[in-house]
A tleap script that builds the chain and sets N, CA, C and O, in Angstrom:
source leaprc.protein.ff14SB
mol = sequence {
  NMET GLU LYS SER ASN LYS LEU ARG VAL PHE
  ALA PHE ALA LYS PHE GLN ALA VAL LEU LEU
  ALA LEU VAL GLY LEU LEU ALA GLY ILE PHE
  TYR SER PHE GLY GLU ALA PHE TYR ASP LEU
  LEU SER THR GLY SER MET ASN SER GLY ALA
  ALA LEU ALA PHE PHE ALA LEU LEU CYS MET
  PRO ILE ILE PHE ALA ALA PHE GLY PHE ILE
  LEU GLU LEU SER GLU ALA CYS LEU PHE ASN
  ILE PHE ALA ASN TRP PHE GLU GLY ILE GLN
  LEU ASP PHE ILE GLN ASN ASP CSER
}
set mol.1.N position { -23.192 -9.465 -18.981 }
set mol.1.CA position { -22.916 -9.514 -18.319 }
set mol.1.C position { -21.212 -9.601 -18.314 }
set mol.1.O position { -20.847 -10.491 -19.082 }
set mol.2.N position { -20.191 -8.975 -17.713 }
set mol.2.CA position { -18.667 -8.608 -17.270 }
set mol.2.C position { -18.262 -9.839 -15.927 }
set mol.2.O position { -18.824 -10.015 -14.846 }
set mol.3.N position { -17.142 -10.498 -16.505 }
set mol.3.CA position { -16.589 -10.753 -14.775 }
set mol.3.C position { -15.015 -9.679 -14.571 }
set mol.3.O position { -14.305 -9.518 -15.564 }
set mol.4.N position { -14.719 -9.183 -13.545 }
set mol.4.CA position { -13.839 -8.559 -13.186 }
set mol.4.C position { -12.963 -9.840 -11.823 }
set mol.4.O position { -13.359 -10.328 -10.765 }
set mol.5.N position { -11.508 -9.956 -12.717 }
set mol.5.CA position { -10.847 -10.604 -11.668 }
set mol.5.C position { -9.087 -9.745 -10.485 }
set mol.5.O position { -8.253 -10.027 -9.624 }
set mol.6.N position { -9.610 -8.564 -11.463 }
set mol.6.CA position { -8.468 -7.559 -10.239 }
set mol.6.C position { -9.742 -6.393 -10.298 }
set mol.6.O position { -10.705 -6.183 -11.035 }
set mol.7.N position { -8.988 -5.601 -8.736 }
set mol.7.CA position { -10.300 -4.830 -8.506 }
set mol.7.C position { -8.692 -3.545 -8.422 }
set mol.7.O position { -7.574 -4.027 -8.238 }
set mol.8.N position { -8.832 -2.378 -8.546 }
set mol.8.CA position { -7.486 -1.291 -7.878 }
set mol.8.C position { -8.255 -1.014 -6.688 }
set mol.8.O position { -9.383 -0.586 -6.447 }
set mol.9.N position { -6.893 -1.547 -5.790 }
set mol.9.CA position { -6.342 -2.024 -4.298 }
set mol.9.C position { -6.607 0.070 -3.766 }
set mol.9.O position { -7.154 0.530 -2.764 }
set mol.10.N position { -6.142 0.585 -4.594 }
set mol.10.CA position { -6.047 1.759 -3.515 }
set mol.10.C position { -7.278 2.584 -3.516 }
set mol.10.O position { -7.578 3.318 -2.574 }
set mol.11.N position { -8.023 2.442 -4.653 }
set mol.11.CA position { -9.345 3.178 -5.168 }
set mol.11.C position { -10.248 2.697 -4.478 }
set mol.11.O position { -11.190 3.445 -4.218 }
set mol.12.N position { -10.270 1.254 -3.936 }
set mol.12.CA position { -11.251 0.662 -3.446 }
set mol.12.C position { -11.270 0.977 -2.101 }
set mol.12.O position { -12.245 1.470 -1.534 }
set mol.13.N position { -9.821 0.604 -1.377 }
set mol.13.CA position { -9.471 1.194 0.582 }
set mol.13.C position { -9.862 2.483 0.472 }
set mol.13.O position { -10.807 2.753 1.213 }
set mol.14.N position { -9.223 3.914 -0.602 }
set mol.14.CA position { -10.030 5.235 -0.109 }
set mol.14.C position { -11.335 5.546 -0.057 }
set mol.14.O position { -11.681 6.582 0.511 }
set mol.15.N position { -12.561 4.421 -0.834 }
set mol.15.CA position { -13.210 4.591 -0.870 }
set mol.15.C position { -14.029 4.206 0.402 }
set mol.15.O position { -15.123 4.724 0.628 }
set mol.16.N position { -13.540 3.411 1.107 }
set mol.16.CA position { -13.543 2.505 2.307 }
set mol.16.C position { -13.396 3.530 2.816 }
set mol.16.O position { -14.260 4.367 2.555 }
set mol.17.N position { -12.339 3.915 3.698 }
set mol.17.CA position { -11.745 4.719 4.323 }
set mol.17.C position { -12.665 5.962 4.394 }
set mol.17.O position { -12.735 6.557 5.470 }
set mol.18.N position { -13.610 6.543 2.979 }
set mol.18.CA position { -14.737 7.578 3.734 }
set mol.18.C position { -15.743 7.176 3.879 }
set mol.18.O position { -16.401 7.909 4.617 }
set mol.19.N position { -16.528 5.891 3.367 }
set mol.19.CA position { -17.280 5.647 3.480 }
set mol.19.C position { -17.273 5.657 5.146 }
set mol.19.O position { -18.119 6.410 5.626 }
set mol.20.N position { -16.131 4.659 6.459 }
set mol.20.CA position { -15.778 4.755 7.687 }
set mol.20.C position { -15.370 6.124 8.312 }
set mol.20.O position { -15.137 6.104 9.520 }
set mol.21.N position { -15.267 7.159 7.737 }
set mol.21.CA position { -14.763 8.181 8.005 }
set mol.21.C position { -16.362 9.036 8.615 }
set mol.21.O position { -16.757 9.840 9.459 }
set mol.22.N position { -16.783 8.275 7.623 }
set mol.22.CA position { -18.923 9.604 7.958 }
set mol.22.C position { -19.542 8.089 9.063 }
set mol.22.O position { -20.377 8.377 9.920 }
set mol.23.N position { -19.151 6.805 8.972 }
set mol.23.CA position { -19.785 6.323 10.324 }
set mol.23.C position { -19.626 6.533 11.472 }
set mol.23.O position { -20.469 6.511 12.369 }
set mol.24.N position { -17.682 6.922 11.568 }
set mol.24.CA position { -17.687 6.968 12.786 }
set mol.24.C position { -18.120 8.494 13.215 }
set mol.24.O position { -18.521 8.919 14.298 }
set mol.25.N position { -17.896 9.140 11.996 }
set mol.25.CA position { -18.780 10.690 12.402 }
set mol.25.C position { -20.251 10.401 13.402 }
set mol.25.O position { -20.558 10.741 14.545 }
set mol.26.N position { -21.083 9.447 12.113 }
set mol.26.CA position { -21.683 9.167 13.296 }
set mol.26.C position { -21.669 8.896 14.799 }
set mol.26.O position { -22.000 9.589 15.761 }
set mol.27.N position { -21.269 7.886 14.705 }
set mol.27.CA position { -20.359 6.857 16.171 }
set mol.27.C position { -20.664 8.272 17.372 }
set mol.27.O position { -21.570 8.585 18.145 }
set mol.28.N position { -19.343 8.826 16.971 }
set mol.28.CA position { -18.650 10.236 17.710 }
set mol.28.C position { -19.832 10.767 18.299 }
set mol.28.O position { -20.168 10.767 19.483 }
set mol.29.N position { -20.747 11.482 16.715 }
set mol.29.CA position { -22.153 12.282 17.239 }
set mol.29.C position { -22.660 11.849 18.707 }
set mol.29.O position { -22.674 12.513 19.744 }
set mol.30.N position { -23.232 10.005 18.366 }
set mol.30.CA position { -24.381 9.368 19.094 }
set mol.30.C position { -23.746 9.710 20.336 }
set mol.30.O position { -24.238 10.387 21.239 }
set mol.31.N position { -21.914 8.860 20.278 }
set mol.31.CA position { -21.350 8.527 21.856 }
set mol.31.C position { -21.942 10.254 22.565 }
set mol.31.O position { -22.928 10.403 23.286 }
set mol.32.N position { -20.969 11.392 22.069 }
set mol.32.CA position { -20.606 12.133 22.923 }
set mol.32.C position { -21.556 12.883 23.148 }
set mol.32.O position { -21.493 13.456 24.235 }
set mol.33.N position { -23.173 13.285 21.983 }
set mol.33.CA position { -24.359 13.548 23.107 }
set mol.33.C position { -24.362 12.985 23.737 }
set mol.33.O position { -23.747 13.397 24.721 }
set mol.34.N position { -24.897 11.756 23.870 }
set mol.34.CA position { -25.434 10.608 24.608 }
set mol.34.C position { -24.821 10.791 26.181 }
set mol.34.O position { -25.383 11.020 27.252 }
set mol.35.N position { -23.562 10.605 25.851 }
set mol.35.CA position { -22.728 10.916 27.452 }
set mol.35.C position { -23.275 12.736 28.137 }
set mol.35.O position { -23.546 13.060 29.293 }
set mol.36.N position { -23.265 13.424 27.099 }
set mol.36.CA position { -23.686 14.736 28.045 }
set mol.36.C position { -24.747 14.852 28.131 }
set mol.36.O position { -24.796 15.798 28.918 }
set mol.37.N position { -26.627 14.377 27.717 }
set mol.37.CA position { -27.438 13.947 27.439 }
set mol.37.C position { -27.261 12.680 28.813 }
set mol.37.O position { -28.276 12.928 29.464 }
set mol.38.N position { -26.461 11.385 29.639 }
set mol.38.CA position { -26.315 11.404 30.297 }
set mol.38.C position { -25.745 11.859 31.756 }
set mol.38.O position { -25.641 11.250 32.820 }
set mol.39.N position { -25.520 12.776 31.480 }
set mol.39.CA position { -24.377 13.491 32.826 }
set mol.39.C position { -25.151 14.521 32.814 }
set mol.39.O position { -24.939 14.867 33.977 }
set mol.40.N position { -25.904 15.312 32.410 }
set mol.40.CA position { -27.333 15.940 32.182 }
set mol.40.C position { -28.176 15.539 32.961 }
set mol.40.O position { -28.748 16.323 33.717 }
set mol.41.N position { -28.355 14.638 32.951 }
set mol.41.CA position { -30.303 12.921 33.505 }
set mol.41.C position { -29.698 13.612 35.270 }
set mol.41.O position { -30.231 14.036 36.296 }
set mol.42.N position { -28.116 13.335 34.680 }
set mol.42.CA position { -27.373 11.750 36.551 }
set mol.42.C position { -27.440 13.262 37.390 }
set mol.42.O position { -28.322 13.585 38.185 }
set mol.43.N position { -26.434 13.960 37.042 }
set mol.43.CA position { -25.720 14.432 37.622 }
set mol.43.C position { -26.583 16.423 37.838 }
set mol.43.O position { -26.254 17.191 38.741 }
set mol.44.N position { -27.430 16.683 36.957 }
set mol.44.CA position { -27.548 18.029 36.296 }
set mol.44.C position { -26.724 18.317 35.874 }
set mol.44.O position { -26.927 17.402 35.076 }
set mol.45.N position { -25.816 18.749 35.533 }
set mol.45.CA position { -24.610 18.865 35.317 }
set mol.45.C position { -23.503 18.642 34.551 }
set mol.45.O position { -22.938 17.807 35.259 }
set mol.46.N position { -22.669 18.826 33.439 }
set mol.46.CA position { -22.318 18.245 32.407 }
set mol.46.C position { -20.358 18.303 33.218 }
set mol.46.O position { -19.989 19.374 33.700 }
set mol.47.N position { -19.669 17.433 33.227 }
set mol.47.CA position { -18.489 17.016 34.010 }
set mol.47.C position { -17.416 17.093 32.854 }
set mol.47.O position { -17.657 17.697 31.809 }
set mol.48.N position { -15.854 16.255 33.170 }
set mol.48.CA position { -15.351 16.239 32.273 }
set mol.48.C position { -14.803 15.270 31.828 }
set mol.48.O position { -13.658 15.238 31.377 }
set mol.49.N position { -15.858 14.041 31.942 }
set mol.49.CA position { -15.529 13.260 31.108 }
set mol.49.C position { -16.957 13.007 30.065 }
set mol.49.O position { -17.012 12.072 29.266 }
set mol.50.N position { -18.085 14.041 30.251 }
set mol.50.CA position { -18.658 14.077 28.460 }
set mol.50.C position { -18.082 15.340 27.905 }
set mol.50.O position { -18.475 15.620 26.773 }
set mol.51.N position { -17.101 16.290 28.549 }
set mol.51.CA position { -16.216 17.149 27.713 }
set mol.51.C position { -15.494 16.407 26.735 }
set mol.51.O position { -15.507 16.458 25.505 }
set mol.52.N position { -14.431 15.232 28.097 }
set mol.52.CA position { -13.615 14.804 26.677 }
set mol.52.C position { -14.459 13.986 25.404 }
set mol.52.O position { -14.210 13.758 24.220 }
set mol.53.N position { -15.722 13.648 26.445 }
set mol.53.CA position { -16.843 12.633 25.195 }
set mol.53.C position { -17.043 13.647 23.507 }
set mol.53.O position { -17.485 13.193 22.452 }
set mol.54.N position { -16.700 14.639 23.690 }
set mol.54.CA position { -17.069 15.513 22.634 }
set mol.54.C position { -15.564 15.683 21.911 }
set mol.54.O position { -15.330 16.355 20.907 }
set mol.55.N position { -14.595 14.881 22.704 }
set mol.55.CA position { -13.103 14.927 22.079 }
set mol.55.C position { -13.578 13.429 20.601 }
set mol.55.O position { -12.820 13.661 19.659 }
set mol.56.N position { -14.154 12.641 20.382 }
set mol.56.CA position { -15.166 11.574 20.100 }
set mol.56.C position { -15.145 11.641 18.996 }
set mol.56.O position { -15.036 10.735 18.170 }
set mol.57.N position { -15.330 13.582 18.748 }
set mol.57.CA position { -16.147 13.699 17.674 }
set mol.57.C position { -14.822 13.482 16.265 }
set mol.57.O position { -14.868 12.949 15.156 }
set mol.58.N position { -14.235 13.874 16.686 }
set mol.58.CA position { -12.727 14.000 16.269 }
set mol.58.C position { -11.623 13.097 15.968 }
set mol.58.O position { -10.886 13.216 14.990 }
set mol.59.N position { -11.518 11.884 17.158 }
set mol.59.CA position { -11.069 10.808 17.045 }
set mol.59.C position { -11.763 9.820 16.300 }
set mol.59.O position { -11.111 9.297 15.396 }
set mol.60.N position { -13.208 9.350 16.504 }
set mol.60.CA position { -13.597 8.581 15.886 }
set mol.60.C position { -13.494 7.860 14.405 }
set mol.60.O position { -13.292 6.675 14.140 }
set mol.61.N position { -13.745 9.211 13.362 }
set mol.61.CA position { -13.837 9.259 12.522 }
set mol.61.C position { -12.019 9.187 11.449 }
set mol.61.O position { -11.642 9.362 10.290 }
set mol.62.N position { -11.574 8.906 12.470 }
set mol.62.CA position { -9.967 8.947 12.120 }
set mol.62.C position { -9.809 7.493 12.232 }
set mol.62.O position { -9.825 6.663 11.323 }
set mol.63.N position { -9.650 7.311 13.546 }
set mol.63.CA position { -9.973 6.020 13.984 }
set mol.63.C position { -10.724 4.752 12.253 }
set mol.63.O position { -10.225 3.843 11.590 }
set mol.64.N position { -11.988 5.433 12.252 }
set mol.64.CA position { -12.717 4.759 11.875 }
set mol.64.C position { -11.790 4.311 10.443 }
set mol.64.O position { -11.337 3.233 10.058 }
set mol.65.N position { -11.760 5.858 9.825 }
set mol.65.CA position { -11.299 5.823 8.309 }
set mol.65.C position { -9.769 4.814 8.257 }
set mol.65.O position { -9.257 4.330 7.248 }
set mol.66.N position { -9.170 4.684 10.023 }
set mol.66.CA position { -7.717 4.620 9.309 }
set mol.66.C position { -7.570 3.223 9.525 }
set mol.66.O position { -6.626 2.660 8.969 }
set mol.67.N position { -8.425 2.508 10.310 }
set mol.67.CA position { -8.653 0.900 9.264 }
set mol.67.C position { -9.676 0.287 8.650 }
set mol.67.O position { -9.847 -0.885 8.313 }
set mol.68.N position { -10.518 1.533 8.527 }
set mol.68.CA position { -10.920 1.410 6.876 }
set mol.68.C position { -10.839 1.363 5.979 }
set mol.68.O position { -11.520 0.974 5.030 }
set mol.69.N position { -9.563 1.948 6.205 }
set mol.69.CA position { -8.746 1.332 4.736 }
set mol.69.C position { -7.428 0.184 4.737 }
set mol.69.O position { -7.141 -0.581 3.816 }
set mol.70.N position { -6.983 0.275 5.595 }
set mol.70.CA position { -6.099 -0.911 5.939 }
set mol.70.C position { -6.760 -1.626 5.798 }
set mol.70.O position { -6.778 -1.617 4.567 }
set mol.71.N position { -7.968 -2.950 6.298 }
set mol.71.CA position { -8.834 -3.383 5.809 }
set mol.71.C position { -9.102 -3.487 4.827 }
set mol.71.O position { -9.228 -4.682 4.561 }
set mol.72.N position { -9.365 -2.625 3.701 }
set mol.72.CA position { -9.962 -2.864 2.659 }
set mol.72.C position { -8.650 -2.393 1.770 }
set mol.72.O position { -8.912 -2.073 0.611 }
set mol.73.N position { -7.636 -2.334 2.073 }
set mol.73.CA position { -6.586 -2.098 1.276 }
set mol.73.C position { -6.600 -4.186 1.633 }
set mol.73.O position { -6.765 -5.101 0.826 }
set mol.74.N position { -6.467 -4.210 2.444 }
set mol.74.CA position { -5.724 -5.924 3.267 }
set mol.74.C position { -6.991 -6.752 1.786 }
set mol.74.O position { -6.409 -6.970 0.723 }
set mol.75.N position { -8.557 -7.131 1.830 }
set mol.75.CA position { -9.408 -7.687 1.572 }
set mol.75.C position { -9.144 -7.840 -0.067 }
set mol.75.O position { -9.196 -8.846 -0.774 }
set mol.76.N position { -8.690 -5.770 -0.559 }
set mol.76.CA position { -8.675 -6.364 -2.086 }
set mol.76.C position { -7.169 -6.564 -2.499 }
set mol.76.O position { -6.702 -6.461 -3.633 }
set mol.77.N position { -6.475 -6.892 -1.263 }
set mol.77.CA position { -5.210 -7.303 -2.143 }
set mol.77.C position { -5.339 -9.001 -2.066 }
set mol.77.O position { -4.524 -9.749 -2.606 }
set mol.78.N position { -6.406 -9.416 -1.367 }
set mol.78.CA position { -6.499 -11.029 -1.209 }
set mol.78.C position { -7.145 -11.464 -2.023 }
set mol.78.O position { -7.116 -12.630 -2.418 }
set mol.79.N position { -8.141 -10.208 -2.574 }
set mol.79.CA position { -9.392 -10.259 -3.600 }
set mol.79.C position { -8.222 -10.817 -4.958 }
set mol.79.O position { -8.144 -11.912 -5.516 }
set mol.80.N position { -7.581 -9.792 -5.116 }
set mol.80.CA position { -6.805 -9.603 -6.652 }
set mol.80.C position { -6.037 -11.200 -6.592 }
set mol.80.O position { -5.965 -11.886 -7.611 }
set mol.81.N position { -5.583 -11.587 -5.492 }
set mol.81.CA position { -4.506 -13.243 -5.083 }
set mol.81.C position { -4.824 -14.458 -5.271 }
set mol.81.O position { -4.118 -15.395 -5.644 }
set mol.82.N position { -6.239 -14.414 -4.922 }
set mol.82.CA position { -6.962 -15.824 -4.980 }
set mol.82.C position { -8.260 -15.217 -5.791 }
set mol.82.O position { -9.264 -15.255 -5.081 }
set mol.83.N position { -8.569 -14.483 -7.541 }
set mol.83.CA position { -9.978 -14.105 -7.321 }
set mol.83.C position { -10.079 -15.169 -8.678 }
set mol.83.O position { -11.087 -15.774 -9.044 }
set mol.84.N position { -9.031 -15.192 -9.154 }
set mol.84.CA position { -9.133 -16.775 -10.433 }
set mol.84.C position { -9.777 -17.834 -9.773 }
set mol.84.O position { -10.773 -18.367 -10.260 }
set mol.85.N position { -9.184 -18.253 -8.477 }
set mol.85.CA position { -10.439 -19.383 -7.997 }
set mol.85.C position { -11.090 -19.646 -7.711 }
set mol.85.O position { -11.306 -20.705 -7.121 }
set mol.86.N position { -12.169 -18.332 -8.132 }
set mol.86.CA position { -13.817 -18.076 -7.400 }
set mol.86.C position { -14.044 -17.727 -8.808 }
set mol.86.O position { -15.241 -17.817 -9.082 }
set mol.87.N position { -13.217 -17.313 -9.924 }
set mol.87.CA position { -13.546 -16.723 -10.999 }
set mol.87.C position { -14.213 -15.695 -10.730 }
set mol.87.O position { -15.168 -15.555 -11.494 }
set mol.88.N position { -14.076 -14.660 -9.709 }
set mol.88.CA position { -13.598 -13.228 -9.676 }
set mol.88.C position { -15.664 -13.008 -9.199 }
set mol.88.O position { -16.547 -13.763 -8.794 }
set mol.89.N position { -15.554 -11.425 -9.601 }
set mol.89.CA position { -16.480 -11.004 -9.555 }
set mol.89.C position { -17.390 -10.750 -10.864 }
set mol.89.O position { -16.975 -9.999 -11.748 }
set mol.90.N position { -19.409 -11.790 -11.028 }
set mol.90.CA position { -19.374 -10.727 -11.943 }
set mol.90.C position { -19.743 -9.459 -12.193 }
set mol.90.O position { -18.991 -8.773 -11.501 }
set mol.91.N position { -20.525 -8.707 -12.831 }
set mol.91.CA position { -20.895 -7.460 -13.182 }
set mol.91.C position { -21.730 -6.889 -13.890 }
set mol.91.O position { -21.005 -6.336 -14.717 }
set mol.92.N position { -22.595 -6.674 -14.106 }
set mol.92.CA position { -23.803 -5.918 -15.368 }
set mol.92.C position { -23.138 -4.544 -14.785 }
set mol.92.O position { -22.774 -4.121 -13.688 }
set mol.93.N position { -23.198 -3.973 -16.476 }
set mol.93.CA position { -23.683 -2.474 -16.846 }
set mol.93.C position { -23.536 -2.219 -17.494 }
set mol.93.O position { -22.671 -2.376 -18.356 }
set mol.94.N position { -25.097 -1.213 -17.225 }
set mol.94.CA position { -26.265 -0.535 -17.905 }
set mol.94.C position { -25.532 0.488 -18.809 }
set mol.94.O position { -24.700 1.035 -18.085 }
set mol.95.N position { -25.463 0.997 -20.072 }
set mol.95.CA position { -24.981 2.356 -21.078 }
set mol.95.C position { -26.328 3.326 -20.472 }
set mol.95.O position { -27.382 2.750 -20.204 }
set mol.96.N position { -26.213 4.616 -20.312 }
set mol.96.CA position { -27.024 5.071 -20.792 }
set mol.96.C position { -26.726 6.029 -22.391 }
set mol.96.O position { -25.698 6.259 -23.027 }
set mol.97.N position { -27.744 6.289 -22.537 }
set mol.97.CA position { -27.776 6.482 -24.256 }
set mol.97.C position { -28.443 8.262 -24.152 }
set mol.97.O position { -29.134 8.736 -25.053 }
set mol.98.N position { -28.003 9.150 -22.705 }
set mol.98.CA position { -28.891 10.004 -23.216 }
set mol.98.C position { -27.696 11.329 -23.436 }
set mol.98.O position { -28.051 12.408 -23.910 }
savepdb mol mol.pdb
quit
């Protein structure tokens, strides 16, 4: 069992940005296709609102990634500052001998 009192801030933030970009892409897919499906059922055709909803496929991953990067950057910095107070994180490493 190893203890860690420091995190690599930018590596952690990049990981979170990629992860939240994928979540944003999934949210954009649900939002855009949900809006198109709703318009087709309610009006029988697609209007400009549904066309703008497909813009979410581009914007939501970018916005989610930016907020994920900023949030995780601040969290990792705070962890590095206060880790000594809370004894850090205990990690178990398994060595693979293959």
